[in-house]
Every structure is written in C-alpha cells, then in structure tokens.
C-alpha positions as CSV (number, residue, x, y, z in Angstrom):
1,M,-132.9,76.4,103.7
2,S,-131.4,78.4,106.6
3,V,-130.2,77.6,110.1
4,L,-132.4,78.7,113.0
5,L,-131.1,78.7,116.6
6,V,-133.3,78.9,119.7
7,G,-131.4,78.8,122.9
8,I,-131.4,79.5,126.6
9,S,-128.1,80.0,128.6
10,H,-126.6,81.3,131.7
11,R,-126.5,84.7,130.1
12,S,-130.2,84.9,129.5
13,A,-131.8,82.8,132.3
14,P,-131.5,82.0,136.0
15,V,-130.4,78.5,137.0
16,S,-134.0,77.6,138.0
17,V,-135.1,78.1,134.4
18,L,-132.1,76.3,132.9
19,E,-132.9,73.3,135.1
20,K,-136.3,73.0,133.6
21,V,-135.1,73.3,130.0
22,A,-132.1,71.0,130.5
23,I,-131.9,68.2,128.0
24,T,-130.1,65.0,129.0
25,D,-128.3,62.6,126.7
26,A,-131.3,60.3,127.0
27,D,-133.8,63.1,126.1
28,R,-131.8,64.3,123.0
29,P,-132.6,61.6,120.5
30,K,-136.3,61.7,121.2
31,L,-136.4,65.5,120.8
32,I,-134.4,65.4,117.6
33,D,-136.8,62.7,116.2
34,R,-139.7,65.0,117.1
35,M,-138.2,67.9,115.2
36,L,-137.4,65.8,112.1
37,A,-141.0,64.7,112.1
38,S,-142.2,68.3,111.9
39,S,-143.1,70.0,108.6
40,H,-140.4,72.7,108.5
41,V,-137.3,71.1,109.9
42,S,-135.0,69.0,107.8
43,E,-131.8,68.8,109.9
44,A,-131.3,69.3,113.7
45,M,-128.6,69.4,116.4
46,I,-129.0,70.0,120.1
47,V,-126.1,71.4,122.2
48,S,-126.8,70.9,125.9
49,T,-124.2,71.7,128.5
50,C,-124.2,72.6,132.2
51,N,-125.1,76.2,131.4
52,R,-126.9,76.2,128.0
53,V,-129.5,74.5,125.9
54,E,-129.4,75.4,122.2
55,V,-131.4,73.9,119.4
56,Y,-130.0,74.3,115.9
57,A,-132.4,73.4,113.1
58,V,-132.3,73.7,109.3
59,V,-135.7,75.1,108.3
60,D,-137.4,76.0,105.1
61,A,-139.2,79.0,106.7
62,F,-138.4,81.1,109.7
63,H,-141.9,81.5,111.0
64,G,-142.8,77.8,110.8
65,G,-139.4,76.6,112.1
66,L,-139.5,79.0,115.1
67,A,-143.0,77.9,116.0
68,E,-142.1,74.2,115.9
69,V,-138.9,74.6,117.9
70,G,-140.6,76.8,120.5
71,D,-143.4,74.2,120.9
72,L,-140.8,71.5,121.3
73,L,-139.1,73.4,124.2
74,T,-142.3,74.4,125.9
75,K,-143.5,70.8,126.0
76,H,-140.1,69.5,127.1
77,S,-139.6,72.0,129.9
78,G,-143.2,72.3,131.0
79,L,-142.8,76.1,130.9
80,P,-145.6,78.3,129.4
81,L,-144.5,79.9,126.2
82,P,-144.4,83.5,127.7
83,D,-142.1,82.2,130.5
84,L,-139.9,80.4,128.0
85,T,-139.6,83.3,125.6
86,K,-138.8,85.7,128.4
87,H,-135.4,84.0,128.6
88,A,-134.9,82.7,125.1
89,Y,-132.7,84.1,122.4
90,V,-133.1,83.5,118.6
91,R,-130.5,83.6,115.8
92,Y,-131.1,83.0,112.2
93,S,-129.0,82.4,109.1
94,E,-125.6,84.2,109.4
95,A,-126.2,85.2,113.0
96,A,-126.8,81.5,114.0
97,A,-123.5,80.6,112.4
98,E,-121.7,83.5,114.2
99,H,-123.2,82.5,117.5
100,L,-122.1,78.8,117.2
101,F,-118.6,79.9,116.3
102,A,-118.4,82.1,119.4
103,V,-119.7,79.3,121.6
104,A,-117.1,76.9,120.1
105,S,-114.4,79.5,120.9
106,G,-115.4,79.7,124.5
107,L,-116.4,83.3,124.1
108,D,-120.0,82.7,125.3
109,S,-119.0,80.3,128.2
110,M,-119.4,81.0,131.8
111,V,-115.6,80.7,132.1
112,I,-114.4,82.6,129.1
113,G,-112.1,80.5,127.0
114,E,-113.1,77.1,128.4
115,Q,-112.2,74.2,126.0
116,Q,-114.7,71.6,127.2
117,V,-117.5,73.2,125.0
118,L,-115.6,72.0,121.9
119,S,-116.1,68.3,123.0
120,Q,-119.7,69.1,123.9
121,I,-120.4,70.5,120.4
122,R,-118.5,67.5,118.9
123,G,-120.7,65.2,121.0
124,A,-123.9,67.0,119.9
125,Y,-122.9,66.6,116.3
126,A,-122.1,63.0,116.7
127,S,-125.4,62.3,118.4
128,A,-127.4,64.1,115.6
129,D,-125.4,62.4,112.9
130,A,-126.0,59.0,114.4
131,Q,-129.8,59.7,114.1
132,Q,-129.3,60.8,110.5
133,A,-130.4,64.3,111.5
134,V,-127.3,65.9,109.8
135,G,-127.3,66.9,106.2
136,R,-124.9,69.1,104.2
137,T,-125.9,72.4,105.9
138,M,-125.6,71.2,109.5
139,H,-122.4,69.1,108.7
140,E,-120.6,72.1,107.3
141,L,-121.7,74.4,110.0
142,A,-120.7,72.1,112.9
143,Q,-117.4,71.1,111.3
144,H,-116.5,74.7,110.6
145,A,-117.4,75.7,114.2
146,L,-115.1,73.0,115.6
147,R,-112.3,74.3,113.4
148,V,-112.9,77.9,114.6
149,G,-112.7,76.7,118.2
150,K,-109.4,74.9,117.7
151,R,-108.0,77.9,115.9
152,V,-109.0,80.3,118.7
153,H,-107.4,78.2,121.3
154,S,-104.2,77.6,119.3
155,E,-103.7,81.3,118.2
156,T,-104.8,83.2,121.3
157,G,-104.3,83.0,125.0
158,I,-108.1,83.0,125.7
159,D,-107.9,79.8,127.8
160,R,-105.5,81.3,130.3
161,A,-108.6,82.5,132.2
162,G,-109.3,78.9,133.1
163,A,-109.7,75.6,131.3
164,S,-113.2,75.0,132.5
165,V,-115.9,75.7,135.1
166,V,-114.2,73.0,137.1
167,S,-111.0,75.0,137.6
168,V,-112.9,78.1,138.9
169,A,-115.0,75.9,141.2
170,L,-112.0,74.2,142.7
171,D,-110.2,77.6,143.1
172,R,-113.2,78.8,145.2
173,A,-113.2,75.5,147.1
174,Q,-109.6,76.1,148.1
175,H,-110.5,79.4,149.7
176,V,-112.7,77.3,152.1
177,V,-110.7,74.1,152.7
178,G,-107.2,75.4,151.9
179,P,-104.8,73.8,149.4
180,L,-106.1,70.5,148.0
181,A,-102.7,68.7,148.3
182,G,-103.2,65.6,150.6
183,R,-107.0,66.1,150.9
184,T,-109.9,63.8,149.8
185,A,-112.3,64.6,147.0
186,V,-115.4,62.8,145.9
187,V,-116.4,63.0,142.2
188,V,-120.1,62.1,141.7
189,G,-120.6,61.2,138.0
190,A,-118.2,59.5,135.6
191,G,-119.1,61.3,132.4
192,A,-117.0,63.9,130.6
193,M,-117.3,66.5,133.4
194,G,-116.3,63.9,135.9
195,G,-113.2,63.1,133.9
196,L,-112.4,66.7,133.7
197,A,-112.8,67.0,137.5
198,V,-110.4,64.1,138.0
199,A,-107.8,65.7,135.8
200,H,-108.0,69.0,137.6
201,L,-107.9,67.4,141.0
202,S,-104.8,65.3,140.0
203,R,-103.0,68.4,138.8
204,A,-103.8,70.2,142.1
205,G,-102.1,67.4,144.0
206,I,-105.2,65.9,145.7
207,G,-104.3,63.1,148.0
208,R,-107.3,60.8,147.3
209,I,-110.2,60.6,144.9
210,I,-113.4,58.6,145.4
211,V,-115.5,58.2,142.2
212,V,-119.2,57.6,142.8
213,N,-121.5,56.6,139.9
214,R,-124.6,54.6,139.3
215,T,-122.7,52.3,136.9
216,M,-119.9,50.8,138.9
217,A,-117.8,49.8,135.8
218,R,-117.6,53.5,134.6
219,A,-116.7,54.6,138.1
220,Q,-113.9,52.0,138.2
221,R,-112.6,53.1,134.8
222,L,-112.4,56.8,135.9
223,A,-110.7,55.7,139.2
224,E,-108.1,53.8,137.2
225,T,-107.5,56.9,135.1
226,A,-106.9,58.9,138.3
227,G,-104.5,56.2,139.4
228,T,-102.4,56.6,136.3
229,H,-101.7,60.2,137.5
230,G,-100.3,58.9,140.8
231,V,-103.5,59.6,142.8
232,A,-104.9,57.1,145.2
233,A,-108.4,56.4,143.8
234,S,-111.3,54.1,144.4
235,A,-114.8,53.6,143.1
236,L,-118.1,53.3,144.9
237,E,-121.7,52.7,143.8
238,L,-124.1,55.6,144.2
239,S,-125.8,53.9,147.1
240,R,-122.6,54.5,149.2
241,L,-122.5,58.2,148.5
242,T,-123.1,59.1,152.2
243,E,-120.1,57.0,153.2
244,A,-117.9,58.8,150.6
245,M,-119.1,62.2,151.7
246,S,-118.2,61.5,155.3
247,E,-114.6,61.2,154.3
248,A,-114.5,64.1,151.8
249,D,-113.2,67.6,151.9
250,V,-114.6,68.5,148.5
251,V,-117.5,66.9,146.6
252,I,-117.8,67.6,142.9
253,T,-121.2,66.6,141.4
254,C,-121.8,66.5,137.7
255,T,-124.3,63.8,136.9
256,G,-126.9,65.6,134.7
257,A,-129.6,63.6,136.6
258,V,-133.1,64.7,136.9
259,G,-133.7,65.4,140.6
260,N,-131.3,65.9,143.5
261,V,-128.5,63.3,143.9
262,V,-127.2,64.8,147.2
263,T,-130.1,65.2,149.6
264,L,-130.4,67.1,152.9
265,A,-130.8,63.7,154.7
266,D,-127.7,62.2,153.0
267,T,-125.6,65.2,154.0
268,H,-126.9,65.1,157.6
269,R,-125.8,61.5,157.9
270,A,-122.4,62.3,156.4
271,L,-121.9,65.2,158.8
272,T,-122.9,63.0,161.8
273,E,-120.2,60.5,160.7
274,R,-117.7,63.3,160.5
275,E,-118.6,64.5,164.0
276,R,-118.3,61.0,165.4
277,A,-114.8,60.8,163.8
278,A,-113.8,64.1,165.4
279,E,-114.8,62.8,168.8
280,F,-112.3,60.1,168.4
281,G,-109.4,62.4,167.7
282,G,-110.3,63.5,164.1
283,A,-110.2,67.2,163.2
284,E,-113.3,69.1,162.4
285,R,-113.3,69.9,158.7
286,P,-115.4,72.1,156.4
287,L,-117.2,70.3,153.6
288,V,-117.5,72.0,150.1
289,F,-119.8,70.9,147.4
290,C,-119.0,72.0,143.8
291,D,-122.4,71.4,142.2
292,L,-121.8,71.6,138.4
293,G,-124.8,69.6,137.4
294,L,-127.8,70.9,135.4
295,P,-130.3,70.4,136.8
296,R,-128.6,70.9,140.2
297,D,-127.4,67.7,141.9
298,V,-127.3,69.1,145.5
299,E,-130.6,69.9,147.3
300,H,-130.9,73.6,147.9
301,A,-131.3,73.3,151.7
302,V,-127.8,71.7,152.0
303,A,-126.2,75.1,151.7
304,G,-127.8,76.1,155.0
305,L,-126.0,73.4,157.1
306,P,-123.2,74.5,159.4
307,G,-119.8,73.8,158.1
308,V,-121.1,73.2,154.5
309,T,-120.4,75.5,151.5
310,V,-122.2,74.9,148.2
311,I,-120.6,76.4,145.0
312,D,-123.0,76.0,142.2
313,I,-123.5,77.3,138.6
314,E,-125.3,80.4,140.0
315,T,-122.3,81.2,142.2
316,L,-119.8,80.7,139.4
317,Q,-121.7,83.2,137.2
318,R,-120.7,86.0,139.5
319,D,-117.0,84.9,139.8
320,P,-114.6,87.5,138.3
321,A,-112.2,84.7,137.5
322,A,-114.6,83.7,134.7
323,G,-113.4,86.6,132.5
324,A,-110.6,86.5,130.0
325,A,-108.0,89.2,129.3
326,A,-109.5,91.9,127.0
327,D,-106.7,91.5,124.4
328,D,-107.2,87.7,124.2
329,T,-111.0,88.1,123.9
330,A,-110.6,90.7,121.2
331,A,-108.2,88.4,119.3
332,A,-110.7,85.6,119.6
333,R,-113.5,87.7,118.3
334,A,-111.4,88.8,115.3
335,I,-110.8,85.1,114.4
336,V,-114.5,84.4,114.7
337,A,-115.3,87.3,112.4
338,D,-112.6,86.1,109.9
339,E,-113.9,82.5,109.9
340,L,-117.5,83.7,109.6
341,A,-116.6,85.6,106.4
342,K,-114.9,82.5,105.0
343,Y,-117.8,80.3,105.9
344,L,-120.4,82.6,104.3
345,T,-118.2,82.9,101.2
346,G,-118.1,79.1,100.9
347,Q,-121.8,78.8,101.5
348,R,-122.6,81.4,98.8
349,M,-120.3,79.8,96.3
350,A,-121.8,76.4,97.0
351,E,-125.3,77.8,96.5
352,V,-124.4,79.2,93.1
353,T,-123.0,75.9,91.9
354,P,-126.4,74.4,90.9
355,T,-126.9,77.5,88.6
356,V,-123.6,77.0,87.0
357,A,-124.3,73.3,86.5
358,A,-127.7,74.1,85.0
359,L,-126.1,76.6,82.6
360,R,-123.5,74.0,81.4
361,Q,-126.2,71.4,81.1
362,R,-128.3,73.8,79.0
363,A,-125.3,74.5,76.8
364,A,-124.6,70.8,76.3
365,E,-128.2,70.2,75.3
366,V,-128.1,72.9,72.7
367,V,-124.8,71.5,71.3
368,E,-126.2,68.0,71.0
369,A,-129.4,69.3,69.4
370,E,-127.4,71.2,66.8
371,L,-125.2,68.2,66.1
372,L,-128.3,66.1,65.5
373,R,-129.5,68.8,63.1
374,L,-126.2,68.8,61.3
375,D,-126.5,65.0,60.9
376,S,-130.0,65.3,59.3
377,R,-128.8,68.0,56.9
378,L,-125.5,66.4,56.0
379,P,-126.0,62.7,56.4
380,S,-123.0,61.9,54.1
381,L,-120.6,63.7,56.4
382,A,-117.8,61.3,57.3
383,D,-117.2,60.4,60.9
384,P,-113.8,62.1,61.2
385,E,-115.2,65.4,59.9
386,R,-118.2,65.1,62.1
387,D,-116.1,64.5,65.2
388,E,-113.9,67.5,64.4
389,V,-117.0,69.7,64.0
390,A,-118.4,68.4,67.4
391,R,-115.1,69.1,69.2
392,T,-114.9,72.6,67.6
393,V,-118.5,73.5,68.7
394,R,-117.9,72.2,72.2
395,R,-114.6,74.2,72.5
396,V,-116.4,77.4,71.4
397,V,-119.2,76.9,73.9
398,D,-116.8,76.0,76.8
399,K,-114.7,79.2,76.1
400,L,-117.8,81.3,75.9
401,L,-119.1,79.9,79.3
402,H,-115.8,79.9,81.1
403,A,-115.6,83.6,82.0
404,P,-119.2,84.0,83.1
405,T,-119.2,80.8,85.2
406,V,-116.0,81.6,86.9
407,R,-117.0,85.2,87.5
408,V,-120.4,84.4,88.9
409,K,-118.8,82.1,91.5
410,Q,-116.5,85.0,92.5
411,L,-119.4,87.5,92.6
412,A,-121.5,85.1,94.6
413,S,-119.2,85.5,97.6
414,T,-120.0,89.2,97.8
415,P,-123.0,90.9,99.3
416,G,-125.8,90.9,96.8
417,G,-124.0,88.2,94.8
418,D,-127.1,86.2,94.3
419,S,-128.4,88.7,91.8
420,Y,-125.7,87.6,89.3
421,A,-126.9,84.0,89.5
422,E,-130.4,85.2,89.1
423,A,-129.4,87.1,86.0
424,L,-127.9,83.9,84.5
425,R,-131.1,82.0,85.2
426,E,-133.1,84.8,83.4
427,L,-130.8,85.3,80.5
428,F,-130.4,81.6,79.7
429,E,-134.0,80.6,80.7
430,L,-132.8,78.0,83.2
431,K,-135.6,76.1,84.9
432,P,-136.1,76.8,88.6
433,G,-136.0,73.1,89.3
434,A,-132.7,72.7,87.6
435,A,-130.9,75.2,89.8
436,Q,-131.7,76.2,93.3
437,A,-132.0,79.9,94.0
438,V,-129.1,81.4,95.8
439,A,-130.3,82.6,99.3
440,A,-130.3,86.3,99.6
441,P,-128.4,87.8,102.5
442,M,-130.7,89.5,104.9
443,E,-130.3,92.7,106.9
444,I,-128.9,92.3,110.4
445,T,-131.4,93.3,113.0
446,T,-131.0,93.1,116.8
447,I,-134.1,92.2,118.8
448,G,-133.8,92.6,122.5
449,E,-130.6,92.0,124.5
450,H,-130.2,88.3,123.5
451,A,-131.7,88.0,120.0
452,G,-129.6,89.3,117.2
453,M,-130.9,87.8,113.9
454,L,-130.8,88.1,110.1
455,L,-134.4,88.7,109.4
456,T,-137.0,90.4,107.2
457,D,-139.4,92.9,108.8
458,A,-142.1,90.1,109.0
459,D,-139.7,87.8,110.7
460,I,-138.7,90.6,113.2
461,A,-142.4,90.9,114.2
462,L,-142.6,87.2,114.9
463,A,-139.4,87.1,116.8
464,D,-140.5,90.1,118.9
465,D,-143.5,88.0,119.9
466,F,-141.3,85.0,120.7
467,T,-138.5,86.8,122.6
468,A,-140.3,89.7,124.1
469,G,-144.0,88.8,124.1
470,H,-143.8,88.6,127.9
471,R,-143.5,92.3,128.2
472,G,-147.2,92.9,127.7
473,D,-148.0,90.4,130.4
474,D,-145.6,92.0,132.8
475,Q,-147.0,95.4,132.1
476,G,-150.5,94.1,132.7
477,Q,-149.5,92.6,136.0
478,A,-147.8,95.9,137.0
479,T,-150.9,97.9,136.4
C-alpha cells in the first residue's frame, strides 16, 4: 500500500479553477466516504485551504487509485477531466510524503513560511480520523508532517516573511487606507481564518472590529476574543453586513461559502451610506476588501467601484512579500530532506517487521515439532531434563536468528533493502501470507512542471495522460 496525492494549488491553477475545486468542511466527509467506498482506496485525507485542495489516499495500485481520485474531483468540481488535469499535480509514494512535509513547513504556501497551514493539516487529519478513514500509513504520515512543520518553524527563521496570508493582505491594505491604528475593520467569517485576522488586526492597533457571521454565537465569541486584546469589538449577524461595511475602512472576508457573500448591490448600499455620512461632516474614506475566501467571497464587479480596492488571493500571488529569505528557505528544505530520510527509514524498517516475525514464528514451530519428536523417542525422559533440553534448543535458535534479524532491519533502511527480506523469505520458505512483502523503492521521475512522482514506466504513462493529456487537445485547437 502506498500514498497517492492528487492536488491543485495556487502554483498550478488560477483562482477561477481553485474556486470550482474548493472543498468545504461540509463537503469533506462526503468525499472521504466516497473514496473509502471505492475499490482501491483504504485510507484518505483531504487538505483544503484558501489556496490548495489536496487529496491524500492510501491505495493498493497507482493506476486504479489515480482513476478513482480523479473521478472524485471531476464530479465534485464539475470540470471535465482534461480541464482538471491541466492544472493537477500528482505525487506517489516517497514524493507524496516529501510534498506534504514541504506543505507543513510553509515552503509551498502563497506566503512562504506561514504557520496556519499546520493547523489546517491537523484539522484535515482530525476530520479523516473522526470518519475512521485513517489507518497506520496515513496516521504516521500526517503526524510526521506535523512534527516536520514544527521543527522548521522552531529551527529556522522562515516565518519572518509573514505569519500568514492575512499579514500580507493587511500590509497591502495599509498602502491604501494608511496605518490601521484607530480605524474600523470588519471581519466576515468566524472560523480559523477569521480568528487569525482578529489577531493580526489587534496587533496592528486597530481601533474597532466588527465580526459578522451567519451564526451569531460564533461571532460573539470571536468579538469577545478581540476584546481581551483591548480592542473595541462587536458582533453582527450576516444580514447586517451592509451596515457594517458602511462604517469600515477594511473588510476581511474568509467564509469558505459557496457563492458571493459581498455582492455589488450590498457594496453600493454601503457606499451610499458612507457618502451620506460625508455630507454631514464625515470624511470621505477609501474602502479596502481583503478577500481571502475560496471560493471568492467578494463579487468580481465590486473591484470596479470608485474608492474601492479588492485584494484577493490572485493579487497576493504576485506580492513579493510572500517570499522568504533564501537562507531560511534553504535551511527549511534541508530539514525536510532530513526528516524525509528518517520517515522512509522508519517505514522500511516497519515493513520488514512482518518478515522477521514470520521467521521467528517458523523457528518456534520447528523447535516445538522437534521437542514433540524427542518426547516420542524418549518418553521416559524426566521433566527437569526435558525442560533443560528445551531451553538449550531455544537458546541456540535465538542466537542463530539474532544476527540475521537485527541485520535485515538495518539493511531494510537502505535503498534496495527489501531484497534482504526477500532472501529471508526464500531461504526459510516463509509463506507470503505470513509476512507482507517490503515495498520496493521506485525510481524518481518528474512529469511536467508540477508532477514529480516515484513511479514505474507504466505509471509514468498513465500520469502523463492525467497531468498532461490536455496538450493534445490544445494542439488540436491550435491547428
């Protein structure tokens, strides 16, 4: 069984495609159930953030697993397979683990070094575990990825580039409205991203925060959290969003809702209220939307209104502040490489354990058979003598097996180490059912710009169809 990853992110697709593929918290359980019901997937986890959707599946065959995950994403997104594969990337086996470790470290984030992705991976794991979609393979992979992310953030300065997408968005907003101290911000959405926005606004010295959410109780809790930081905060239901926007300098949206939360009509009404206030002595103020939702929360036409600036995921992709210092990035990548080697060593050693257990079981069966034979040939042998003979035979067998079993575990951690376990199975005639075969490491092959994998030649051909099959269609259209 190996891990297959099929993903789409800000690096491989425009926001318009990410919006269609986006998987909400409500969607995730249903999609995981569908995967577990398929014939090739035994474990599954879906990581869905504001700039990526990645499906991790433990599969018994690359071809079948890829077809099932691809079918799942095409049906969910409504995109034809060629359109989906144009922007998808695939990782398999070791490359899937390496990619998840890089994601957990913030190396693949829009803002290099952001820490929020760690909590998103933790949430994805918890969700899958709650559905009993996590077995040994996925558990060990996810837990190791979380450890890698923590180590990168504690041992490097990679997060100096910015704690999250929120920090970069607010920095751009200040270029429009000026310093945030004393101003009013509206946070639409009371989830994890909303909480992060409140934290950043509080540190920036914002004067007032209005939390708007569909569920009033959650909005009130987040407003209370802002209050503990000394910020004047209040909560409103989503139906009063226009009222909140009329008072705001900055609006941060992060709902994850399907469809626009901030419409052109809502914004027109809010701007009218602002103009009316200006007629009675109020100052005219620009209005900035930081749209961090996926799909987008703010209707596209809002950006064309006078006095309104929209900073969305697409805008942030081009922001130079999203990069980290080269030295910190290199140090983080070195940690990922080191941890990947440790992870693979552990996996290979774990995979050889059934072979060692089967060998010891076979030895124990031989010993017991010979002791029974001794009993039949020397029935008058006294119990003390018999027990001493049994102990002696077992000690001899244990000493003979000690060196090969210890050594095979050591050799299993090296490239090609599975051949030693295979030799043990052949030499001692171990039954295939008694010891699972150690998975052979595959040659690393890169397919396209986004699809590095560990695959056989046959797998490469299929992956080419999945990740680059659109090329033929494009060429046909061009001619």
